[in-house]
Backbone bond lengths (Angstrom), bond angles and torsions (degrees), N, CA, C in turn:
res aa  C-N    CA-C-N  psi(-1)  N-CA   C-N-CA  omega(-1)  CA-C   N-CA-C  phi
1 M - - - 1.440 - - 1.523 108.72 -
2 N 1.425 109.51 126.46 1.457 119.22 170.97 1.495 117.22 -83.88
3 L 1.321 124.87 176.65 1.401 125.15 -175.43 1.596 107.15 -63.93
4 K 1.285 118.29 -42.71 1.518 124.69 -179.09 1.577 107.79 -56.69
5 E 1.321 111.66 -48.50 1.537 115.97 -177.53 1.593 106.60 -66.47
6 A 1.283 119.89 -38.87 1.423 120.16 -175.72 1.670 109.03 -66.61
7 E 1.294 112.81 -41.85 1.498 117.03 176.17 1.642 113.14 -65.12
8 D 1.237 109.68 -36.16 1.606 112.83 171.15 1.506 115.75 -65.07
9 S 1.340 114.11 -36.37 1.478 118.18 175.48 1.392 111.59 -64.77
10 I 1.377 118.94 -41.00 1.495 121.84 -177.66 1.466 108.96 -68.63
11 K 1.311 115.70 -38.32 1.494 120.43 -176.67 1.551 111.79 -65.92
12 R 1.333 114.59 -39.82 1.502 120.30 177.15 1.636 106.86 -64.68
13 G 1.342 115.66 -37.74 1.435 121.24 -178.69 1.522 106.84 -66.95
14 V 1.315 120.91 -37.44 1.487 125.02 175.77 1.466 110.89 -62.35
15 Y 1.441 116.15 -47.21 1.472 121.46 -173.78 1.494 107.58 -65.04
16 A 1.330 113.45 -47.70 1.622 122.21 176.14 1.555 108.11 -53.06
17 G 1.317 122.18 -42.74 1.425 122.05 -176.47 1.540 107.15 -70.45
18 L 1.272 118.42 -38.69 1.517 118.39 -179.87 1.490 110.62 -64.10
19 I 1.413 115.36 -39.25 1.400 118.25 -179.56 1.577 109.45 -68.09
20 F 1.291 117.16 -40.57 1.426 130.02 -179.16 1.619 105.48 -52.16
21 G 1.413 114.79 -52.35 1.485 124.46 178.78 1.439 110.53 -66.98
22 A 1.358 118.02 -45.49 1.523 115.85 178.41 1.537 116.00 -64.03
23 L 1.334 120.59 -33.73 1.331 123.79 174.28 1.545 115.46 -65.08
24 V 1.344 115.53 -42.22 1.465 117.02 173.67 1.489 112.96 -64.28
25 A 1.291 117.90 -40.90 1.442 122.47 178.88 1.480 113.25 -61.05
26 G 1.349 109.67 -47.21 1.584 120.01 -172.14 1.558 107.71 -66.65
27 I 1.320 118.76 -48.62 1.405 125.06 -179.02 1.588 108.24 -64.78
28 S 1.296 119.20 -42.26 1.390 121.47 176.96 1.471 113.54 -62.17
29 L 1.296 119.45 -39.30 1.424 121.62 -178.04 1.561 107.44 -69.10
30 I 1.284 118.86 -41.09 1.455 120.99 -178.48 1.553 108.88 -66.01
31 A 1.236 115.26 -45.29 1.526 123.08 178.59 1.555 108.33 -56.92
32 M 1.296 115.55 -51.07 1.597 116.99 -175.03 1.509 110.26 -69.31
33 S 1.285 114.26 -36.05 1.545 116.45 -176.84 1.551 115.74 -70.37
34 Q 1.401 105.37 -24.00 1.565 114.23 179.17 1.486 111.98 -98.76
35 G 1.365 116.16 -10.87 1.444 117.95 -178.29 1.534 106.06 67.11
36 D 1.325 123.52 31.01 1.302 124.85 -172.52 1.511 115.78 -59.36
37 K 1.385 116.01 133.26 1.515 119.64 -175.22 1.622 102.09 -126.64
38 G 1.259 119.97 15.34 1.444 123.36 -178.52 1.519 107.08 -107.91
39 S 1.385 108.66 -124.57 1.520 111.67 -171.53 1.574 113.90 -77.67
40 L 1.299 117.96 -11.35 1.596 118.33 167.16 1.455 116.53 -99.46
41 S 1.306 118.56 12.74 1.547 118.55 -175.24 1.565 111.01 -62.94
42 Y 1.314 117.64 -28.50 1.428 120.51 179.53 1.488 111.31 -62.12
43 W 1.289 117.36 -28.08 1.550 122.52 -179.75 1.562 112.58 -91.01
44 D 1.310 115.16 -9.49 1.489 118.09 -176.68 1.547 110.71 -80.30
45 D 1.280 113.35 70.53 1.388 119.68 -175.06 1.467 110.54 -162.61
46 P 1.349 117.14 126.15 1.489 126.32 -170.52 1.569 106.50 -65.73
47 W 1.296 118.10 -19.53 1.554 117.03 -175.81 1.534 103.56 -72.84
48 M 1.313 127.78 -14.11 1.390 128.33 179.12 1.546 107.20 -62.45
49 F 1.326 122.50 -25.84 1.522 119.99 -177.81 1.450 107.26 -83.13
50 A 1.315 124.31 -17.98 1.476 129.17 168.61 1.501 106.10 -63.24
51 E 1.365 116.94 -44.77 1.422 124.58 -176.77 1.641 106.99 -68.54
52 V 1.358 116.38 -39.83 1.435 120.83 177.21 1.537 109.56 -61.93
53 A 1.368 117.38 -43.71 1.379 118.27 179.03 1.567 115.94 -64.25
54 L 1.361 116.69 -37.73 1.393 125.70 -179.57 1.693 102.28 -66.38
55 I 1.262 121.76 -45.57 1.434 124.60 -179.02 1.438 109.89 -58.48
56 L 1.403 116.48 -42.58 1.474 117.14 -179.90 1.562 116.59 -69.59
57 V 1.418 111.59 -33.87 1.408 114.14 177.76 1.530 111.17 -67.66
58 I 1.407 116.25 -43.07 1.419 119.84 -177.67 1.613 106.62 -64.75
59 T 1.310 117.49 -38.94 1.456 123.35 178.94 1.474 109.61 -59.11
60 F 1.337 121.24 -43.65 1.452 129.30 -177.54 1.543 102.45 -57.95
61 G 1.254 119.38 -48.81 1.377 126.30 -172.97 1.560 110.10 -63.17
62 V 1.423 115.48 -32.90 1.467 119.86 174.11 1.483 105.14 -72.16
63 S 1.311 124.80 -35.85 1.477 119.91 179.30 1.424 114.10 -62.37
64 R 1.438 113.68 -30.65 1.440 116.93 175.64 1.506 116.95 -84.06
65 K 1.322 107.87 13.37 1.587 117.01 178.72 1.397 117.70 64.06
66 S 1.300 113.98 42.97 1.448 126.17 -176.60 1.541 108.92 -84.46
67 R 1.160 118.58 120.41 1.618 116.42 -179.90 1.531 108.55 -71.92
68 A 1.361 117.01 -36.21 1.488 118.87 -176.39 1.564 104.77 -68.79
69 A 1.376 122.12 -38.67 1.420 121.64 -176.60 1.476 108.89 -69.42
70 A 1.334 121.83 -38.13 1.310 122.37 175.48 1.553 122.65 -58.00
71 I 1.342 107.37 -39.66 1.437 122.73 171.58 1.569 108.52 -61.81
72 A 1.345 113.48 -52.25 1.495 122.83 -176.27 1.518 108.50 -59.68
73 L 1.279 121.13 -43.46 1.460 125.83 179.30 1.589 111.92 -60.71
74 F 1.374 116.30 -45.80 1.472 119.70 176.57 1.461 108.60 -63.77
75 L 1.343 120.67 -51.21 1.516 119.30 -177.88 1.518 110.50 -60.15
76 Y 1.378 117.47 -44.97 1.495 116.83 -174.78 1.491 111.35 -66.07
77 Y 1.387 118.42 -36.45 1.436 114.17 173.27 1.509 113.53 -64.57
78 L 1.383 117.76 -42.25 1.576 119.40 175.03 1.446 109.24 -52.07
79 V 1.315 116.59 -54.16 1.466 121.40 -174.83 1.534 112.13 -59.01
80 S 1.351 111.45 -43.04 1.550 110.87 -177.83 1.627 111.33 -67.54
81 R 1.243 116.75 -29.92 1.431 120.28 175.97 1.527 111.26 -65.87
82 V 1.267 111.76 -48.02 1.651 120.12 175.18 1.399 107.30 -59.44
83 A 1.404 124.80 -44.66 1.480 124.38 -174.16 1.726 104.34 -69.47
84 L 1.209 117.18 -36.27 1.486 117.52 179.00 1.447 110.10 -61.92
85 M 1.378 119.39 -45.71 1.497 122.73 -179.60 1.442 108.97 -59.02
86 V 1.459 118.09 -51.15 1.399 125.03 -176.28 1.589 108.81 -56.56
87 E 1.392 114.38 -49.88 1.546 117.76 -177.56 1.475 112.27 -62.15
88 L 1.282 118.64 -38.60 1.475 121.37 -174.34 1.444 113.33 -92.76
89 N 1.423 114.50 -10.62 1.448 120.43 175.18 1.539 111.11 65.33
90 T 1.363 116.15 32.26 1.427 112.40 -176.15 1.613 105.80 -147.78
91 V 1.307 110.18 170.71 1.632 119.18 -179.67 1.529 103.84 -108.71
92 P 1.313 119.30 132.46 1.376 120.83 175.34 1.528 112.27 -65.26
93 G 1.457 112.77 158.01 1.461 113.89 -179.60 1.522 113.22 -82.32
94 V 1.242 117.22 -174.57 1.454 123.72 -177.40 1.446 110.09 -48.12
95 G 1.395 121.85 -49.63 1.381 124.80 -176.06 1.582 110.85 -61.27
96 G 1.368 118.44 -44.78 1.351 123.11 178.25 1.578 115.20 -62.32
97 I 1.358 114.49 -42.24 1.430 118.31 173.75 1.481 113.60 -61.22
98 L 1.351 116.52 -46.01 1.528 121.84 179.03 1.482 108.15 -58.09
99 F 1.364 117.37 -41.81 1.470 121.73 -176.68 1.461 109.48 -64.44
100 T 1.336 119.28 -44.29 1.461 125.68 -179.73 1.540 109.84 -59.89
101 I 1.348 114.12 -46.86 1.415 123.87 -179.59 1.534 114.03 -58.52
102 I 1.326 112.23 -46.02 1.491 115.90 171.98 1.494 116.58 -57.99
103 F 1.376 116.15 -46.54 1.424 117.83 -179.19 1.499 112.12 -68.53
104 L 1.347 118.23 -36.20 1.447 117.83 179.40 1.503 110.08 -69.78
105 F 1.331 121.37 -32.08 1.451 126.00 177.09 1.555 107.02 -66.77
106 V 1.242 124.18 -44.46 1.389 130.03 -174.47 1.596 109.34 -67.99
107 F 1.391 113.31 -38.17 1.402 122.04 179.77 1.544 105.56 -75.09
108 G 1.157 118.03 -37.25 1.598 121.94 179.44 1.493 112.51 -66.26
109 K 1.383 115.18 -38.22 1.471 121.99 175.18 1.536 110.46 -65.83
110 A 1.270 115.22 -39.56 1.507 118.98 178.35 1.469 112.57 -65.04
111 I 1.375 120.02 -34.05 1.385 118.53 170.42 1.521 113.23 -65.16
112 F 1.246 117.67 -50.89 1.430 122.23 177.56 1.547 107.36 -54.29
113 G 1.323 116.43 -46.74 1.554 118.18 -174.42 1.541 106.10 -60.66
114 S 1.305 119.52 -46.07 1.430 126.49 -171.84 1.526 105.47 -54.43
115 F 1.317 117.48 -50.40 1.476 121.80 -173.02 1.482 110.90 -69.82
116 V 1.331 116.33 -38.73 1.439 121.36 175.39 1.556 116.98 -64.66
117 Y 1.408 108.27 -37.28 1.524 114.34 177.97 1.542 108.59 -65.75
118 H 1.331 123.64 -49.31 1.420 122.20 174.71 1.558 119.15 -59.85
119 R 1.314 110.56 -35.75 1.475 112.69 176.51 1.518 114.65 -66.07
120 L 1.428 111.49 -42.03 1.385 112.48 179.43 1.636 115.25 -70.23
121 R 1.338 108.26 -34.09 1.439 110.13 174.62 1.442 118.02 -65.71
122 K 1.304 115.36 -30.97 1.433 122.04 175.03 1.561 111.20 -71.53
123 I 1.230 117.96 -33.49 1.533 121.29 171.54 1.531 110.54 -62.22
124 E 1.278 113.49 -47.28 1.464 117.85 -178.24 1.481 111.47 -65.50
125 D 1.281 118.79 -40.23 1.504 124.90 -174.87 1.515 112.02 -136.62
126 P 1.251 112.20 97.12 1.604 114.74 -175.11 1.576 112.09 -58.67
127 E 1.428 116.91 -18.94 1.354 118.87 179.87 1.563 113.52 -87.75
128 Y 1.296 113.21 1.43 1.455 118.42 -178.38 1.480 113.56 -68.27
129 K 1.374 112.48 132.51 1.445 117.94 -178.60 1.512 109.99 -113.93
130 A 1.350 119.30 119.21 1.558 119.09 -171.11 1.432 117.50 -64.09
131 V 1.418 114.58 -33.52 1.467 118.49 -169.86 1.491 104.09 -127.21
132 K 1.315 114.00 129.01 1.503 122.78 173.55 1.397 113.28 -88.83
133 L 1.326 118.90 155.59 1.514 123.00 -177.99 1.314 113.76 -53.63
134 W 1.332 123.75 -46.79 1.482 120.75 -177.52 1.466 116.40 -64.61
135 M 1.439 111.85 -25.69 1.417 113.81 175.16 1.491 114.54 -73.38
136 K 1.285 115.31 -35.16 1.443 119.04 173.03 1.487 112.51 -59.51
137 I 1.298 116.47 -48.88 1.488 120.88 177.33 1.538 112.42 -57.62
138 A 1.429 112.56 -48.99 1.518 110.34 178.92 1.482 117.19 -66.77
139 A 1.399 117.23 -18.98 1.395 119.13 -177.22 1.536 110.36 -76.06
140 V 1.373 118.36 -26.94 1.486 121.56 174.49 1.595 118.55 -43.81
141 P 1.263 109.09 -58.40 1.597 108.36 -178.54 1.400 114.21 -73.32
142 A 1.421 119.36 -28.00 1.394 122.61 174.43 1.555 110.60 -59.33
143 V 1.335 111.51 -47.72 1.442 112.64 -175.44 1.563 110.11 -68.86
144 L 1.348 118.86 -36.82 1.356 118.91 176.89 1.554 115.67 -67.03
145 V 1.327 118.21 -35.61 1.483 118.05 169.07 1.594 112.67 -62.80
146 A 1.322 112.42 -43.22 1.476 115.45 177.93 1.577 114.25 -56.48
147 A 1.326 112.95 -43.84 1.407 120.35 -178.88 1.549 110.94 -68.20
148 L 1.338 119.35 -41.83 1.347 125.45 170.51 1.589 114.11 -56.71
149 S 1.371 115.97 -42.70 1.317 119.05 179.14 1.587 114.81 -64.19
150 L 1.396 112.67 -39.69 1.374 120.64 174.66 1.558 113.07 -66.34
151 F 1.253 118.07 -34.29 1.416 124.22 174.74 1.563 114.39 -62.70
152 L 1.318 111.53 -42.05 1.486 122.46 -177.47 1.454 106.71 -71.20
153 F 1.394 116.83 -35.64 1.439 118.55 -178.06 1.569 107.18 -73.08
154 V 1.315 119.88 -47.19 1.498 117.32 169.30 1.499 117.62 -53.12
155 L 1.195 119.49 -39.42 1.368 128.56 177.40 1.483 112.33 -65.06
156 G 1.405 117.43 -38.10 1.321 120.16 177.11 1.545 114.24 -66.71
157 I 1.291 115.45 -23.17 1.427 124.72 179.48 1.486 112.33 -81.39
158 L 1.385 112.11 -48.32 1.551 123.17 -172.88 1.584 107.95 -84.73
159 G 1.302 120.67 -33.27 1.457 122.68 -174.15 1.617 108.46 -87.94
160 P 1.318 107.82 -176.38 1.507 111.94 -178.99 1.544 109.68 -70.13
161 P 1.342 112.50 162.81 1.543 117.89 174.10 1.438 112.62 -57.59
162 T 1.248 121.85 143.97 1.399 124.49 -177.80 1.543 112.08 -97.58
163 V 1.417 112.86 8.06 1.582 119.88 175.34 1.368 108.90 -126.62
164 V 1.412 114.79 170.00 1.413 117.69 173.92 1.525 108.69 -73.83
165 V 1.316 120.54 125.21 1.585 121.79 -171.00 1.518 105.35 -106.77
166 H 1.362 112.85 139.47 1.460 120.22 168.42 1.529 110.21 -68.79
167 G 1.280 120.03 140.62 1.469 126.07 -175.49 1.558 108.15 -48.97
168 G 1.324 115.70 -46.28 1.545 119.52 -178.35 1.523 112.40 -61.32
169 E 1.396 118.58 -23.60 1.474 116.31 177.25 1.482 114.54 -99.50
170 L 1.308 119.56 4.59 1.459 122.92 176.85 1.524 108.33 -78.60
171 S 1.331 114.05 128.35 1.504 117.84 -177.21 1.479 114.95 -55.44
172 I 1.335 114.49 154.01 1.397 119.84 179.54 1.520 111.53 -61.44
173 A 1.342 117.64 -37.79 1.383 124.32 -179.82 1.586 114.20 -62.03
174 D 1.423 113.89 -38.95 1.442 120.11 178.40 1.545 108.42 -72.31
175 Q 1.231 115.14 -34.29 1.527 121.63 -178.81 1.475 108.48 -68.02
176 E 1.316 115.84 -43.93 1.521 119.19 -177.38 1.557 103.72 -72.99
177 L 1.244 127.28 -32.40 1.479 125.58 -177.21 1.612 110.20 -72.63
178 L 1.391 115.85 -39.85 1.458 117.45 172.42 1.589 109.74 -62.13
179 L 1.366 117.26 -37.32 1.446 116.77 -178.04 1.487 109.56 -70.56
180 A 1.341 118.20 -44.36 1.450 123.60 -176.56 1.506 110.18 -59.54
181 E 1.316 119.69 -32.43 1.456 126.35 -168.74 1.608 108.84 -95.28
182 D 1.472 110.40 7.89 1.503 115.59 178.11 1.483 115.04 58.88
183 I 1.442 115.21 27.15 1.424 122.03 174.56 1.582 110.29 -79.60
184 V 1.260 112.59 -42.36 1.419 119.03 174.37 1.608 105.69 -121.67
185 E 1.334 114.36 162.67 1.529 121.56 177.02 1.404 110.92 -106.27
186 S 1.375 111.62 158.48 1.480 118.19 -171.71 1.489 114.50 -67.83
187 D 1.342 119.02 -14.65 1.490 119.88 178.46 1.553 109.68 -103.42
188 E 1.382 117.11 22.40 1.402 119.30 179.10 1.493 106.74 -114.41
189 R 1.352 116.12 146.45 1.460 124.92 168.11 1.431 113.99 -106.28
190 I 1.407 117.61 125.42 1.438 118.22 177.22 1.532 110.93 -72.83
191 V 1.370 109.74 134.88 1.573 112.86 179.67 1.564 103.94 -104.67
192 Y 1.347 121.96 -45.35 1.455 123.75 175.16 1.511 115.72 -140.46
193 F 1.359 114.96 144.41 1.443 108.11 -179.91 1.520 105.70 -146.36
194 Y 1.379 114.93 149.17 1.455 123.08 174.61 1.537 111.51 -149.30
195 S 1.227 115.56 144.08 1.490 125.04 -174.99 1.517 105.28 -136.49
196 P 1.433 120.60 116.85 1.336 123.61 177.48 1.611 113.55 -83.15
197 G 1.367 110.35 2.68 1.502 116.25 176.55 1.343 118.00 -57.25
198 L 1.398 123.63 146.09 1.386 126.57 -175.95 1.610 111.35 -84.36
199 F 1.300 115.53 -43.78 1.324 123.11 -175.47 1.602 119.27 -112.43
200 S 1.243 111.08 -29.36 1.481 114.59 177.74 1.614 105.79 -145.66
201 L 1.363 111.61 150.80 1.477 119.34 -179.15 1.523 110.21 -70.80
202 L 1.497 117.14 -22.21 1.399 117.29 174.70 1.506 119.63 -65.16
203 E 1.356 114.84 -11.60 1.426 119.08 173.19 1.488 114.45 -59.32
204 G 1.323 116.35 -25.70 1.460 116.67 -177.01 1.667 104.49 157.18
205 G 1.394 109.05 161.63 1.463 115.36 178.38 1.490 115.30 172.94
206 S 1.233 114.48 174.55 1.373 123.11 179.49 1.627 111.48 -131.89
207 V 1.294 111.64 126.28 1.519 117.35 -174.24 1.421 113.52 -124.13
208 M 1.291 119.27 131.31 1.546 126.30 165.82 1.378 112.68 -105.36
209 T 1.311 122.32 115.64 1.481 122.72 172.90 1.499 109.91 -104.75
210 D 1.304 121.14 -172.61 1.349 125.02 -176.62 1.472 112.60 -76.08
211 K 1.334 111.59 -7.80 1.580 119.25 -172.73 1.530 111.62 -124.59
212 R 1.300 121.87 -30.42 1.517 118.32 -177.34 1.555 110.05 -159.46
213 M 1.309 108.81 174.01 1.603 121.74 175.28 1.493 105.95 -99.22
214 I 1.392 113.56 136.15 1.469 119.94 173.79 1.411 112.34 -130.36
215 A 1.412 118.03 130.24 1.401 123.34 170.49 1.585 108.14 -116.40
216 Y 1.242 119.17 130.55 1.509 123.20 177.67 1.441 107.91 -136.13
217 G 1.368 115.68 162.47 1.352 124.34 174.71 1.557 116.02 169.00
218 E 1.299 125.28 -158.12 1.331 127.39 -178.15 1.580 108.87 -125.68
219 S 1.326 112.65 140.48 1.508 119.48 177.45 1.494 111.92 -142.58
220 E 1.275 120.05 115.51 1.464 127.91 -178.42 1.633 110.81 58.21
221 G 1.349 112.53 41.26 1.489 119.70 177.51 1.627 112.70 84.60
222 E 1.282 114.43 -2.16 1.573 112.99 -178.14 1.527 109.82 -119.70
223 R 1.235 115.85 144.57 1.365 119.87 -178.35 1.569 114.88 -82.70
224 Y 1.231 118.73 140.37 1.484 124.47 175.32 1.397 116.63 -119.93
225 H 1.331 119.89 149.85 1.487 121.53 -174.67 1.596 106.08 -144.72
226 L 1.309 114.97 111.02 1.415 121.71 -177.40 1.517 110.97 -116.09
227 S 1.235 122.34 137.16 1.507 124.58 176.79 1.456 108.59 -153.20
228 T 1.394 110.79 158.37 1.445 123.04 176.12 1.525 111.72 -147.65
229 Y 1.255 123.21 147.63 1.451 122.51 -179.81 1.548 107.20 -90.77
230 F 1.354 110.17 155.52 1.457 116.62 -172.04 1.500 114.81 -57.26
231 G 1.375 112.94 -31.14 1.410 123.23 -176.59 1.571 114.17 -69.58
232 E 1.391 112.37 -25.44 1.354 121.82 -178.69 1.523 115.85 -90.11
233 I 1.312 116.18 -9.39 1.513 123.52 -177.08 1.656 110.14 -76.81
234 E 1.182 116.14 126.55 1.449 117.88 179.37 1.520 110.21 -97.70
235 N 1.343 116.19 -33.36 1.500 120.08 -175.71 1.493 108.22 -150.50
236 A 1.385 111.86 155.35 1.566 116.67 175.78 1.611 102.37 -151.17
237 E 1.284 112.50 122.60 1.394 119.25 -173.28 1.552 110.00 -142.11
238 W 1.402 114.23 161.07 1.440 113.65 175.62 1.568 112.44 -79.61
239 Y 1.336 112.40 127.53 1.428 116.37 174.69 1.536 111.46 -92.61
240 V 1.244 117.31 -31.13 1.500 126.69 177.23 1.537 104.72 -147.68
241 R 1.324 116.34 132.08 1.437 121.50 167.06 1.479 109.10 -100.24
242 G 1.275 113.53 121.42 1.459 124.04 -179.50 1.512 111.23 -78.43
243 G 1.376 115.63 175.17 1.333 122.83 -176.43 1.545 108.71 -138.16
244 D 1.391 110.06 -154.07 1.552 114.72 179.38 1.475 113.53 -66.02
245 F 1.371 119.07 -24.03 1.478 122.14 -176.98 1.496 115.40 -123.98
246 S 1.359 116.45 13.20 1.531 120.53 -176.19 1.416 107.99 -145.22
247 D 1.331 119.94 150.51 1.373 127.56 -178.43 1.524 108.92 -86.80
248 S 1.412 118.07 162.09 1.342 120.99 171.25 1.467 111.57 -97.29
249 V 1.326 112.74 167.71 1.502 117.80 179.41 1.517 106.29 -137.81
250 I 1.335 111.01 124.94 1.520 119.26 -178.54 1.562 104.69 -107.04
251 S 1.353 119.09 126.25 1.421 125.44 177.07 1.403 114.36 -99.40
252 I 1.272 121.98 123.88 1.550 125.80 -177.81 1.518 107.59 -115.57
253 T 1.320 118.02 136.92 1.497 121.70 174.60 1.540 106.89 -116.01
254 D 1.339 115.07 136.21 1.448 116.88 176.70 1.493 111.28 -100.03
255 S 1.389 114.53 175.61 1.418 118.50 -177.83 1.537 118.40 -51.82
256 E 1.330 119.82 -21.70 1.395 123.86 179.22 1.582 113.49 -94.08
257 G 1.212 116.27 5.89 1.427 120.62 -175.62 1.506 121.25 85.52
258 D 1.331 112.27 -0.66 1.461 115.54 -173.51 1.625 108.24 -78.36
259 V 1.236 114.06 147.21 1.480 120.19 -176.14 1.516 114.27 -112.77
260 I 1.201 119.06 130.60 1.489 125.36 -178.13 1.631 104.74 -121.75
261 N 1.322 118.71 122.49 1.467 119.81 173.30 1.478 112.57 -103.45
262 L 1.306 112.75 133.67 1.539 122.48 -169.79 1.536 100.55 -112.21
263 T 1.322 120.52 130.97 1.341 129.26 177.55 1.586 107.35 -99.29
264 V 1.365 120.22 124.00 1.378 119.10 -179.28 1.583 105.78 -140.69
265 S 1.289 114.27 150.93 1.430 125.98 178.17 1.519 113.41 -70.28
266 A 1.201 114.99 134.61 1.516 124.85 174.32 1.494 113.67 -79.95
267 E 1.418 113.94 -21.96 1.375 116.55 -174.27 1.515 118.90 -60.44
268 A 1.343 117.21 133.50 1.382 122.66 -174.91 1.514 118.02 58.46
269 G 1.320 114.96 24.16 1.356 122.99 -178.79 1.528 119.50 69.41
270 G 1.380 111.16 20.82 1.490 115.32 -179.17 1.513 114.24 -65.35
271 D 1.284 122.37 -25.29 1.494 124.83 179.76 1.467 111.22 -67.95
272 Q 1.396 109.48 -40.28 1.587 112.53 173.07 1.421 120.31 -64.95
273 L 1.363 115.89 -40.50 1.490 120.79 172.94 1.445 111.92 -64.90
274 F 1.340 116.82 -28.19 1.527 118.64 178.86 1.401 106.47 -71.65
275 M 1.425 121.81 -49.36 1.396 124.56 -178.69 1.472 113.49 -62.76
276 D 1.393 123.07 -44.76 1.325 120.05 179.43 1.531 118.39 -64.31
277 E 1.346 113.29 -30.34 1.439 114.34 173.06 1.496 110.50 -72.47
278 L 1.244 119.28 -36.05 1.447 125.33 179.20 1.525 109.86 -56.19
279 Q 1.352 116.34 -56.36 1.384 125.31 178.68 1.429 110.53 -60.14
280 T 1.264 125.74 -35.67 1.551 126.81 -177.68 1.512 103.16 -68.83
281 R 1.361 121.71 -46.71 1.506 124.75 -172.00 1.522 106.21 -69.93
282 I 1.401 121.11 -35.03 1.426 118.89 179.47 1.459 109.21 -72.46
283 S 1.334 122.18 -31.67 1.522 121.30 -179.03 1.529 106.80 -75.28
284 E 1.383 119.63 -35.21 1.544 117.78 178.95 1.517 107.15 -69.49
285 S 1.266 119.62 -36.25 1.505 121.91 -177.93 1.499 111.35 -63.71
286 K 1.438 114.12 -38.28 1.631 115.02 179.83 1.434 106.84 -75.18
287 F 1.343 121.15 -32.08 1.421 122.52 -177.52 1.527 108.05 -65.72
288 L 1.272 118.77 -49.84 1.429 126.31 176.34 1.449 114.65 -53.05
289 F 1.371 115.34 -41.53 1.445 125.53 178.95 1.490 107.89 -60.07
290 K 1.317 116.82 -50.72 1.470 125.37 -175.77 1.542 106.75 -62.09
291 E 1.320 120.02 -36.22 1.435 120.14 179.50 1.497 111.87 -69.24
292 D 1.324 112.12 -39.83 1.558 117.92 178.93 1.441 108.01 -62.59
293 R 1.371 121.05 -36.17 1.488 122.74 -178.97 1.518 111.22 -67.41
294 L 1.310 113.14 -36.41 1.493 119.60 -177.55 1.585 109.01 -74.51
């Protein structure tokens, strides 16, 4: 590879980075404008624009022929594809796999091109310096943001789900943990679950089973566990409506006047799904109670 070929490889990497950022931004705008809760729900999140900004910053570094930026763009694209598969719990089709391979190939060539470029420039001019001081300074926040993004990605895999999860989608390990900690019982079926915990779902959570509502967590170093059956619930209302960066809180009052607050994620409309199902089950329980009285 000569100098011209190295520069061309770097340029193609820059173009691919811009396309990558544009795709993320475009899909996110469509998902957010439609309030999509189906196939595009993963992108219905304003944090996606922070990802776009990060992609553009790294791509700018590639345009300046930074070897570190070229490597970062390759790794970030790879990590984002893995995160997408983990989040959607699916494997892309042939088209998606081919698309990913092409991008990884272009980003990989940009890495190789950036190393060749600086090596050849050094041969031409022994006084040549690959990295200017301002580029080193600018690289610090970019590297920190990339490291934080990778940490959050890993945390998203190892930590509790960040959205309201349907019981059928909750991992076997999480179900067994809830059962082992006596949060749910063996004869119950989990309908919806959410935990605001950062590292473990045992930090707290809200559970809807086919029989009752459960709120659990820790207070002053001690665990608490509150629950009430649907037939005992007199009222369920919004105590706090969450948003893009905060959870919602549903307040339920039982027949004895006791109140239980349930924290649920507003991401992808999960809080509304949770509330709708809760209201339906309360109504069904009251209807069955009236039938029994008759």
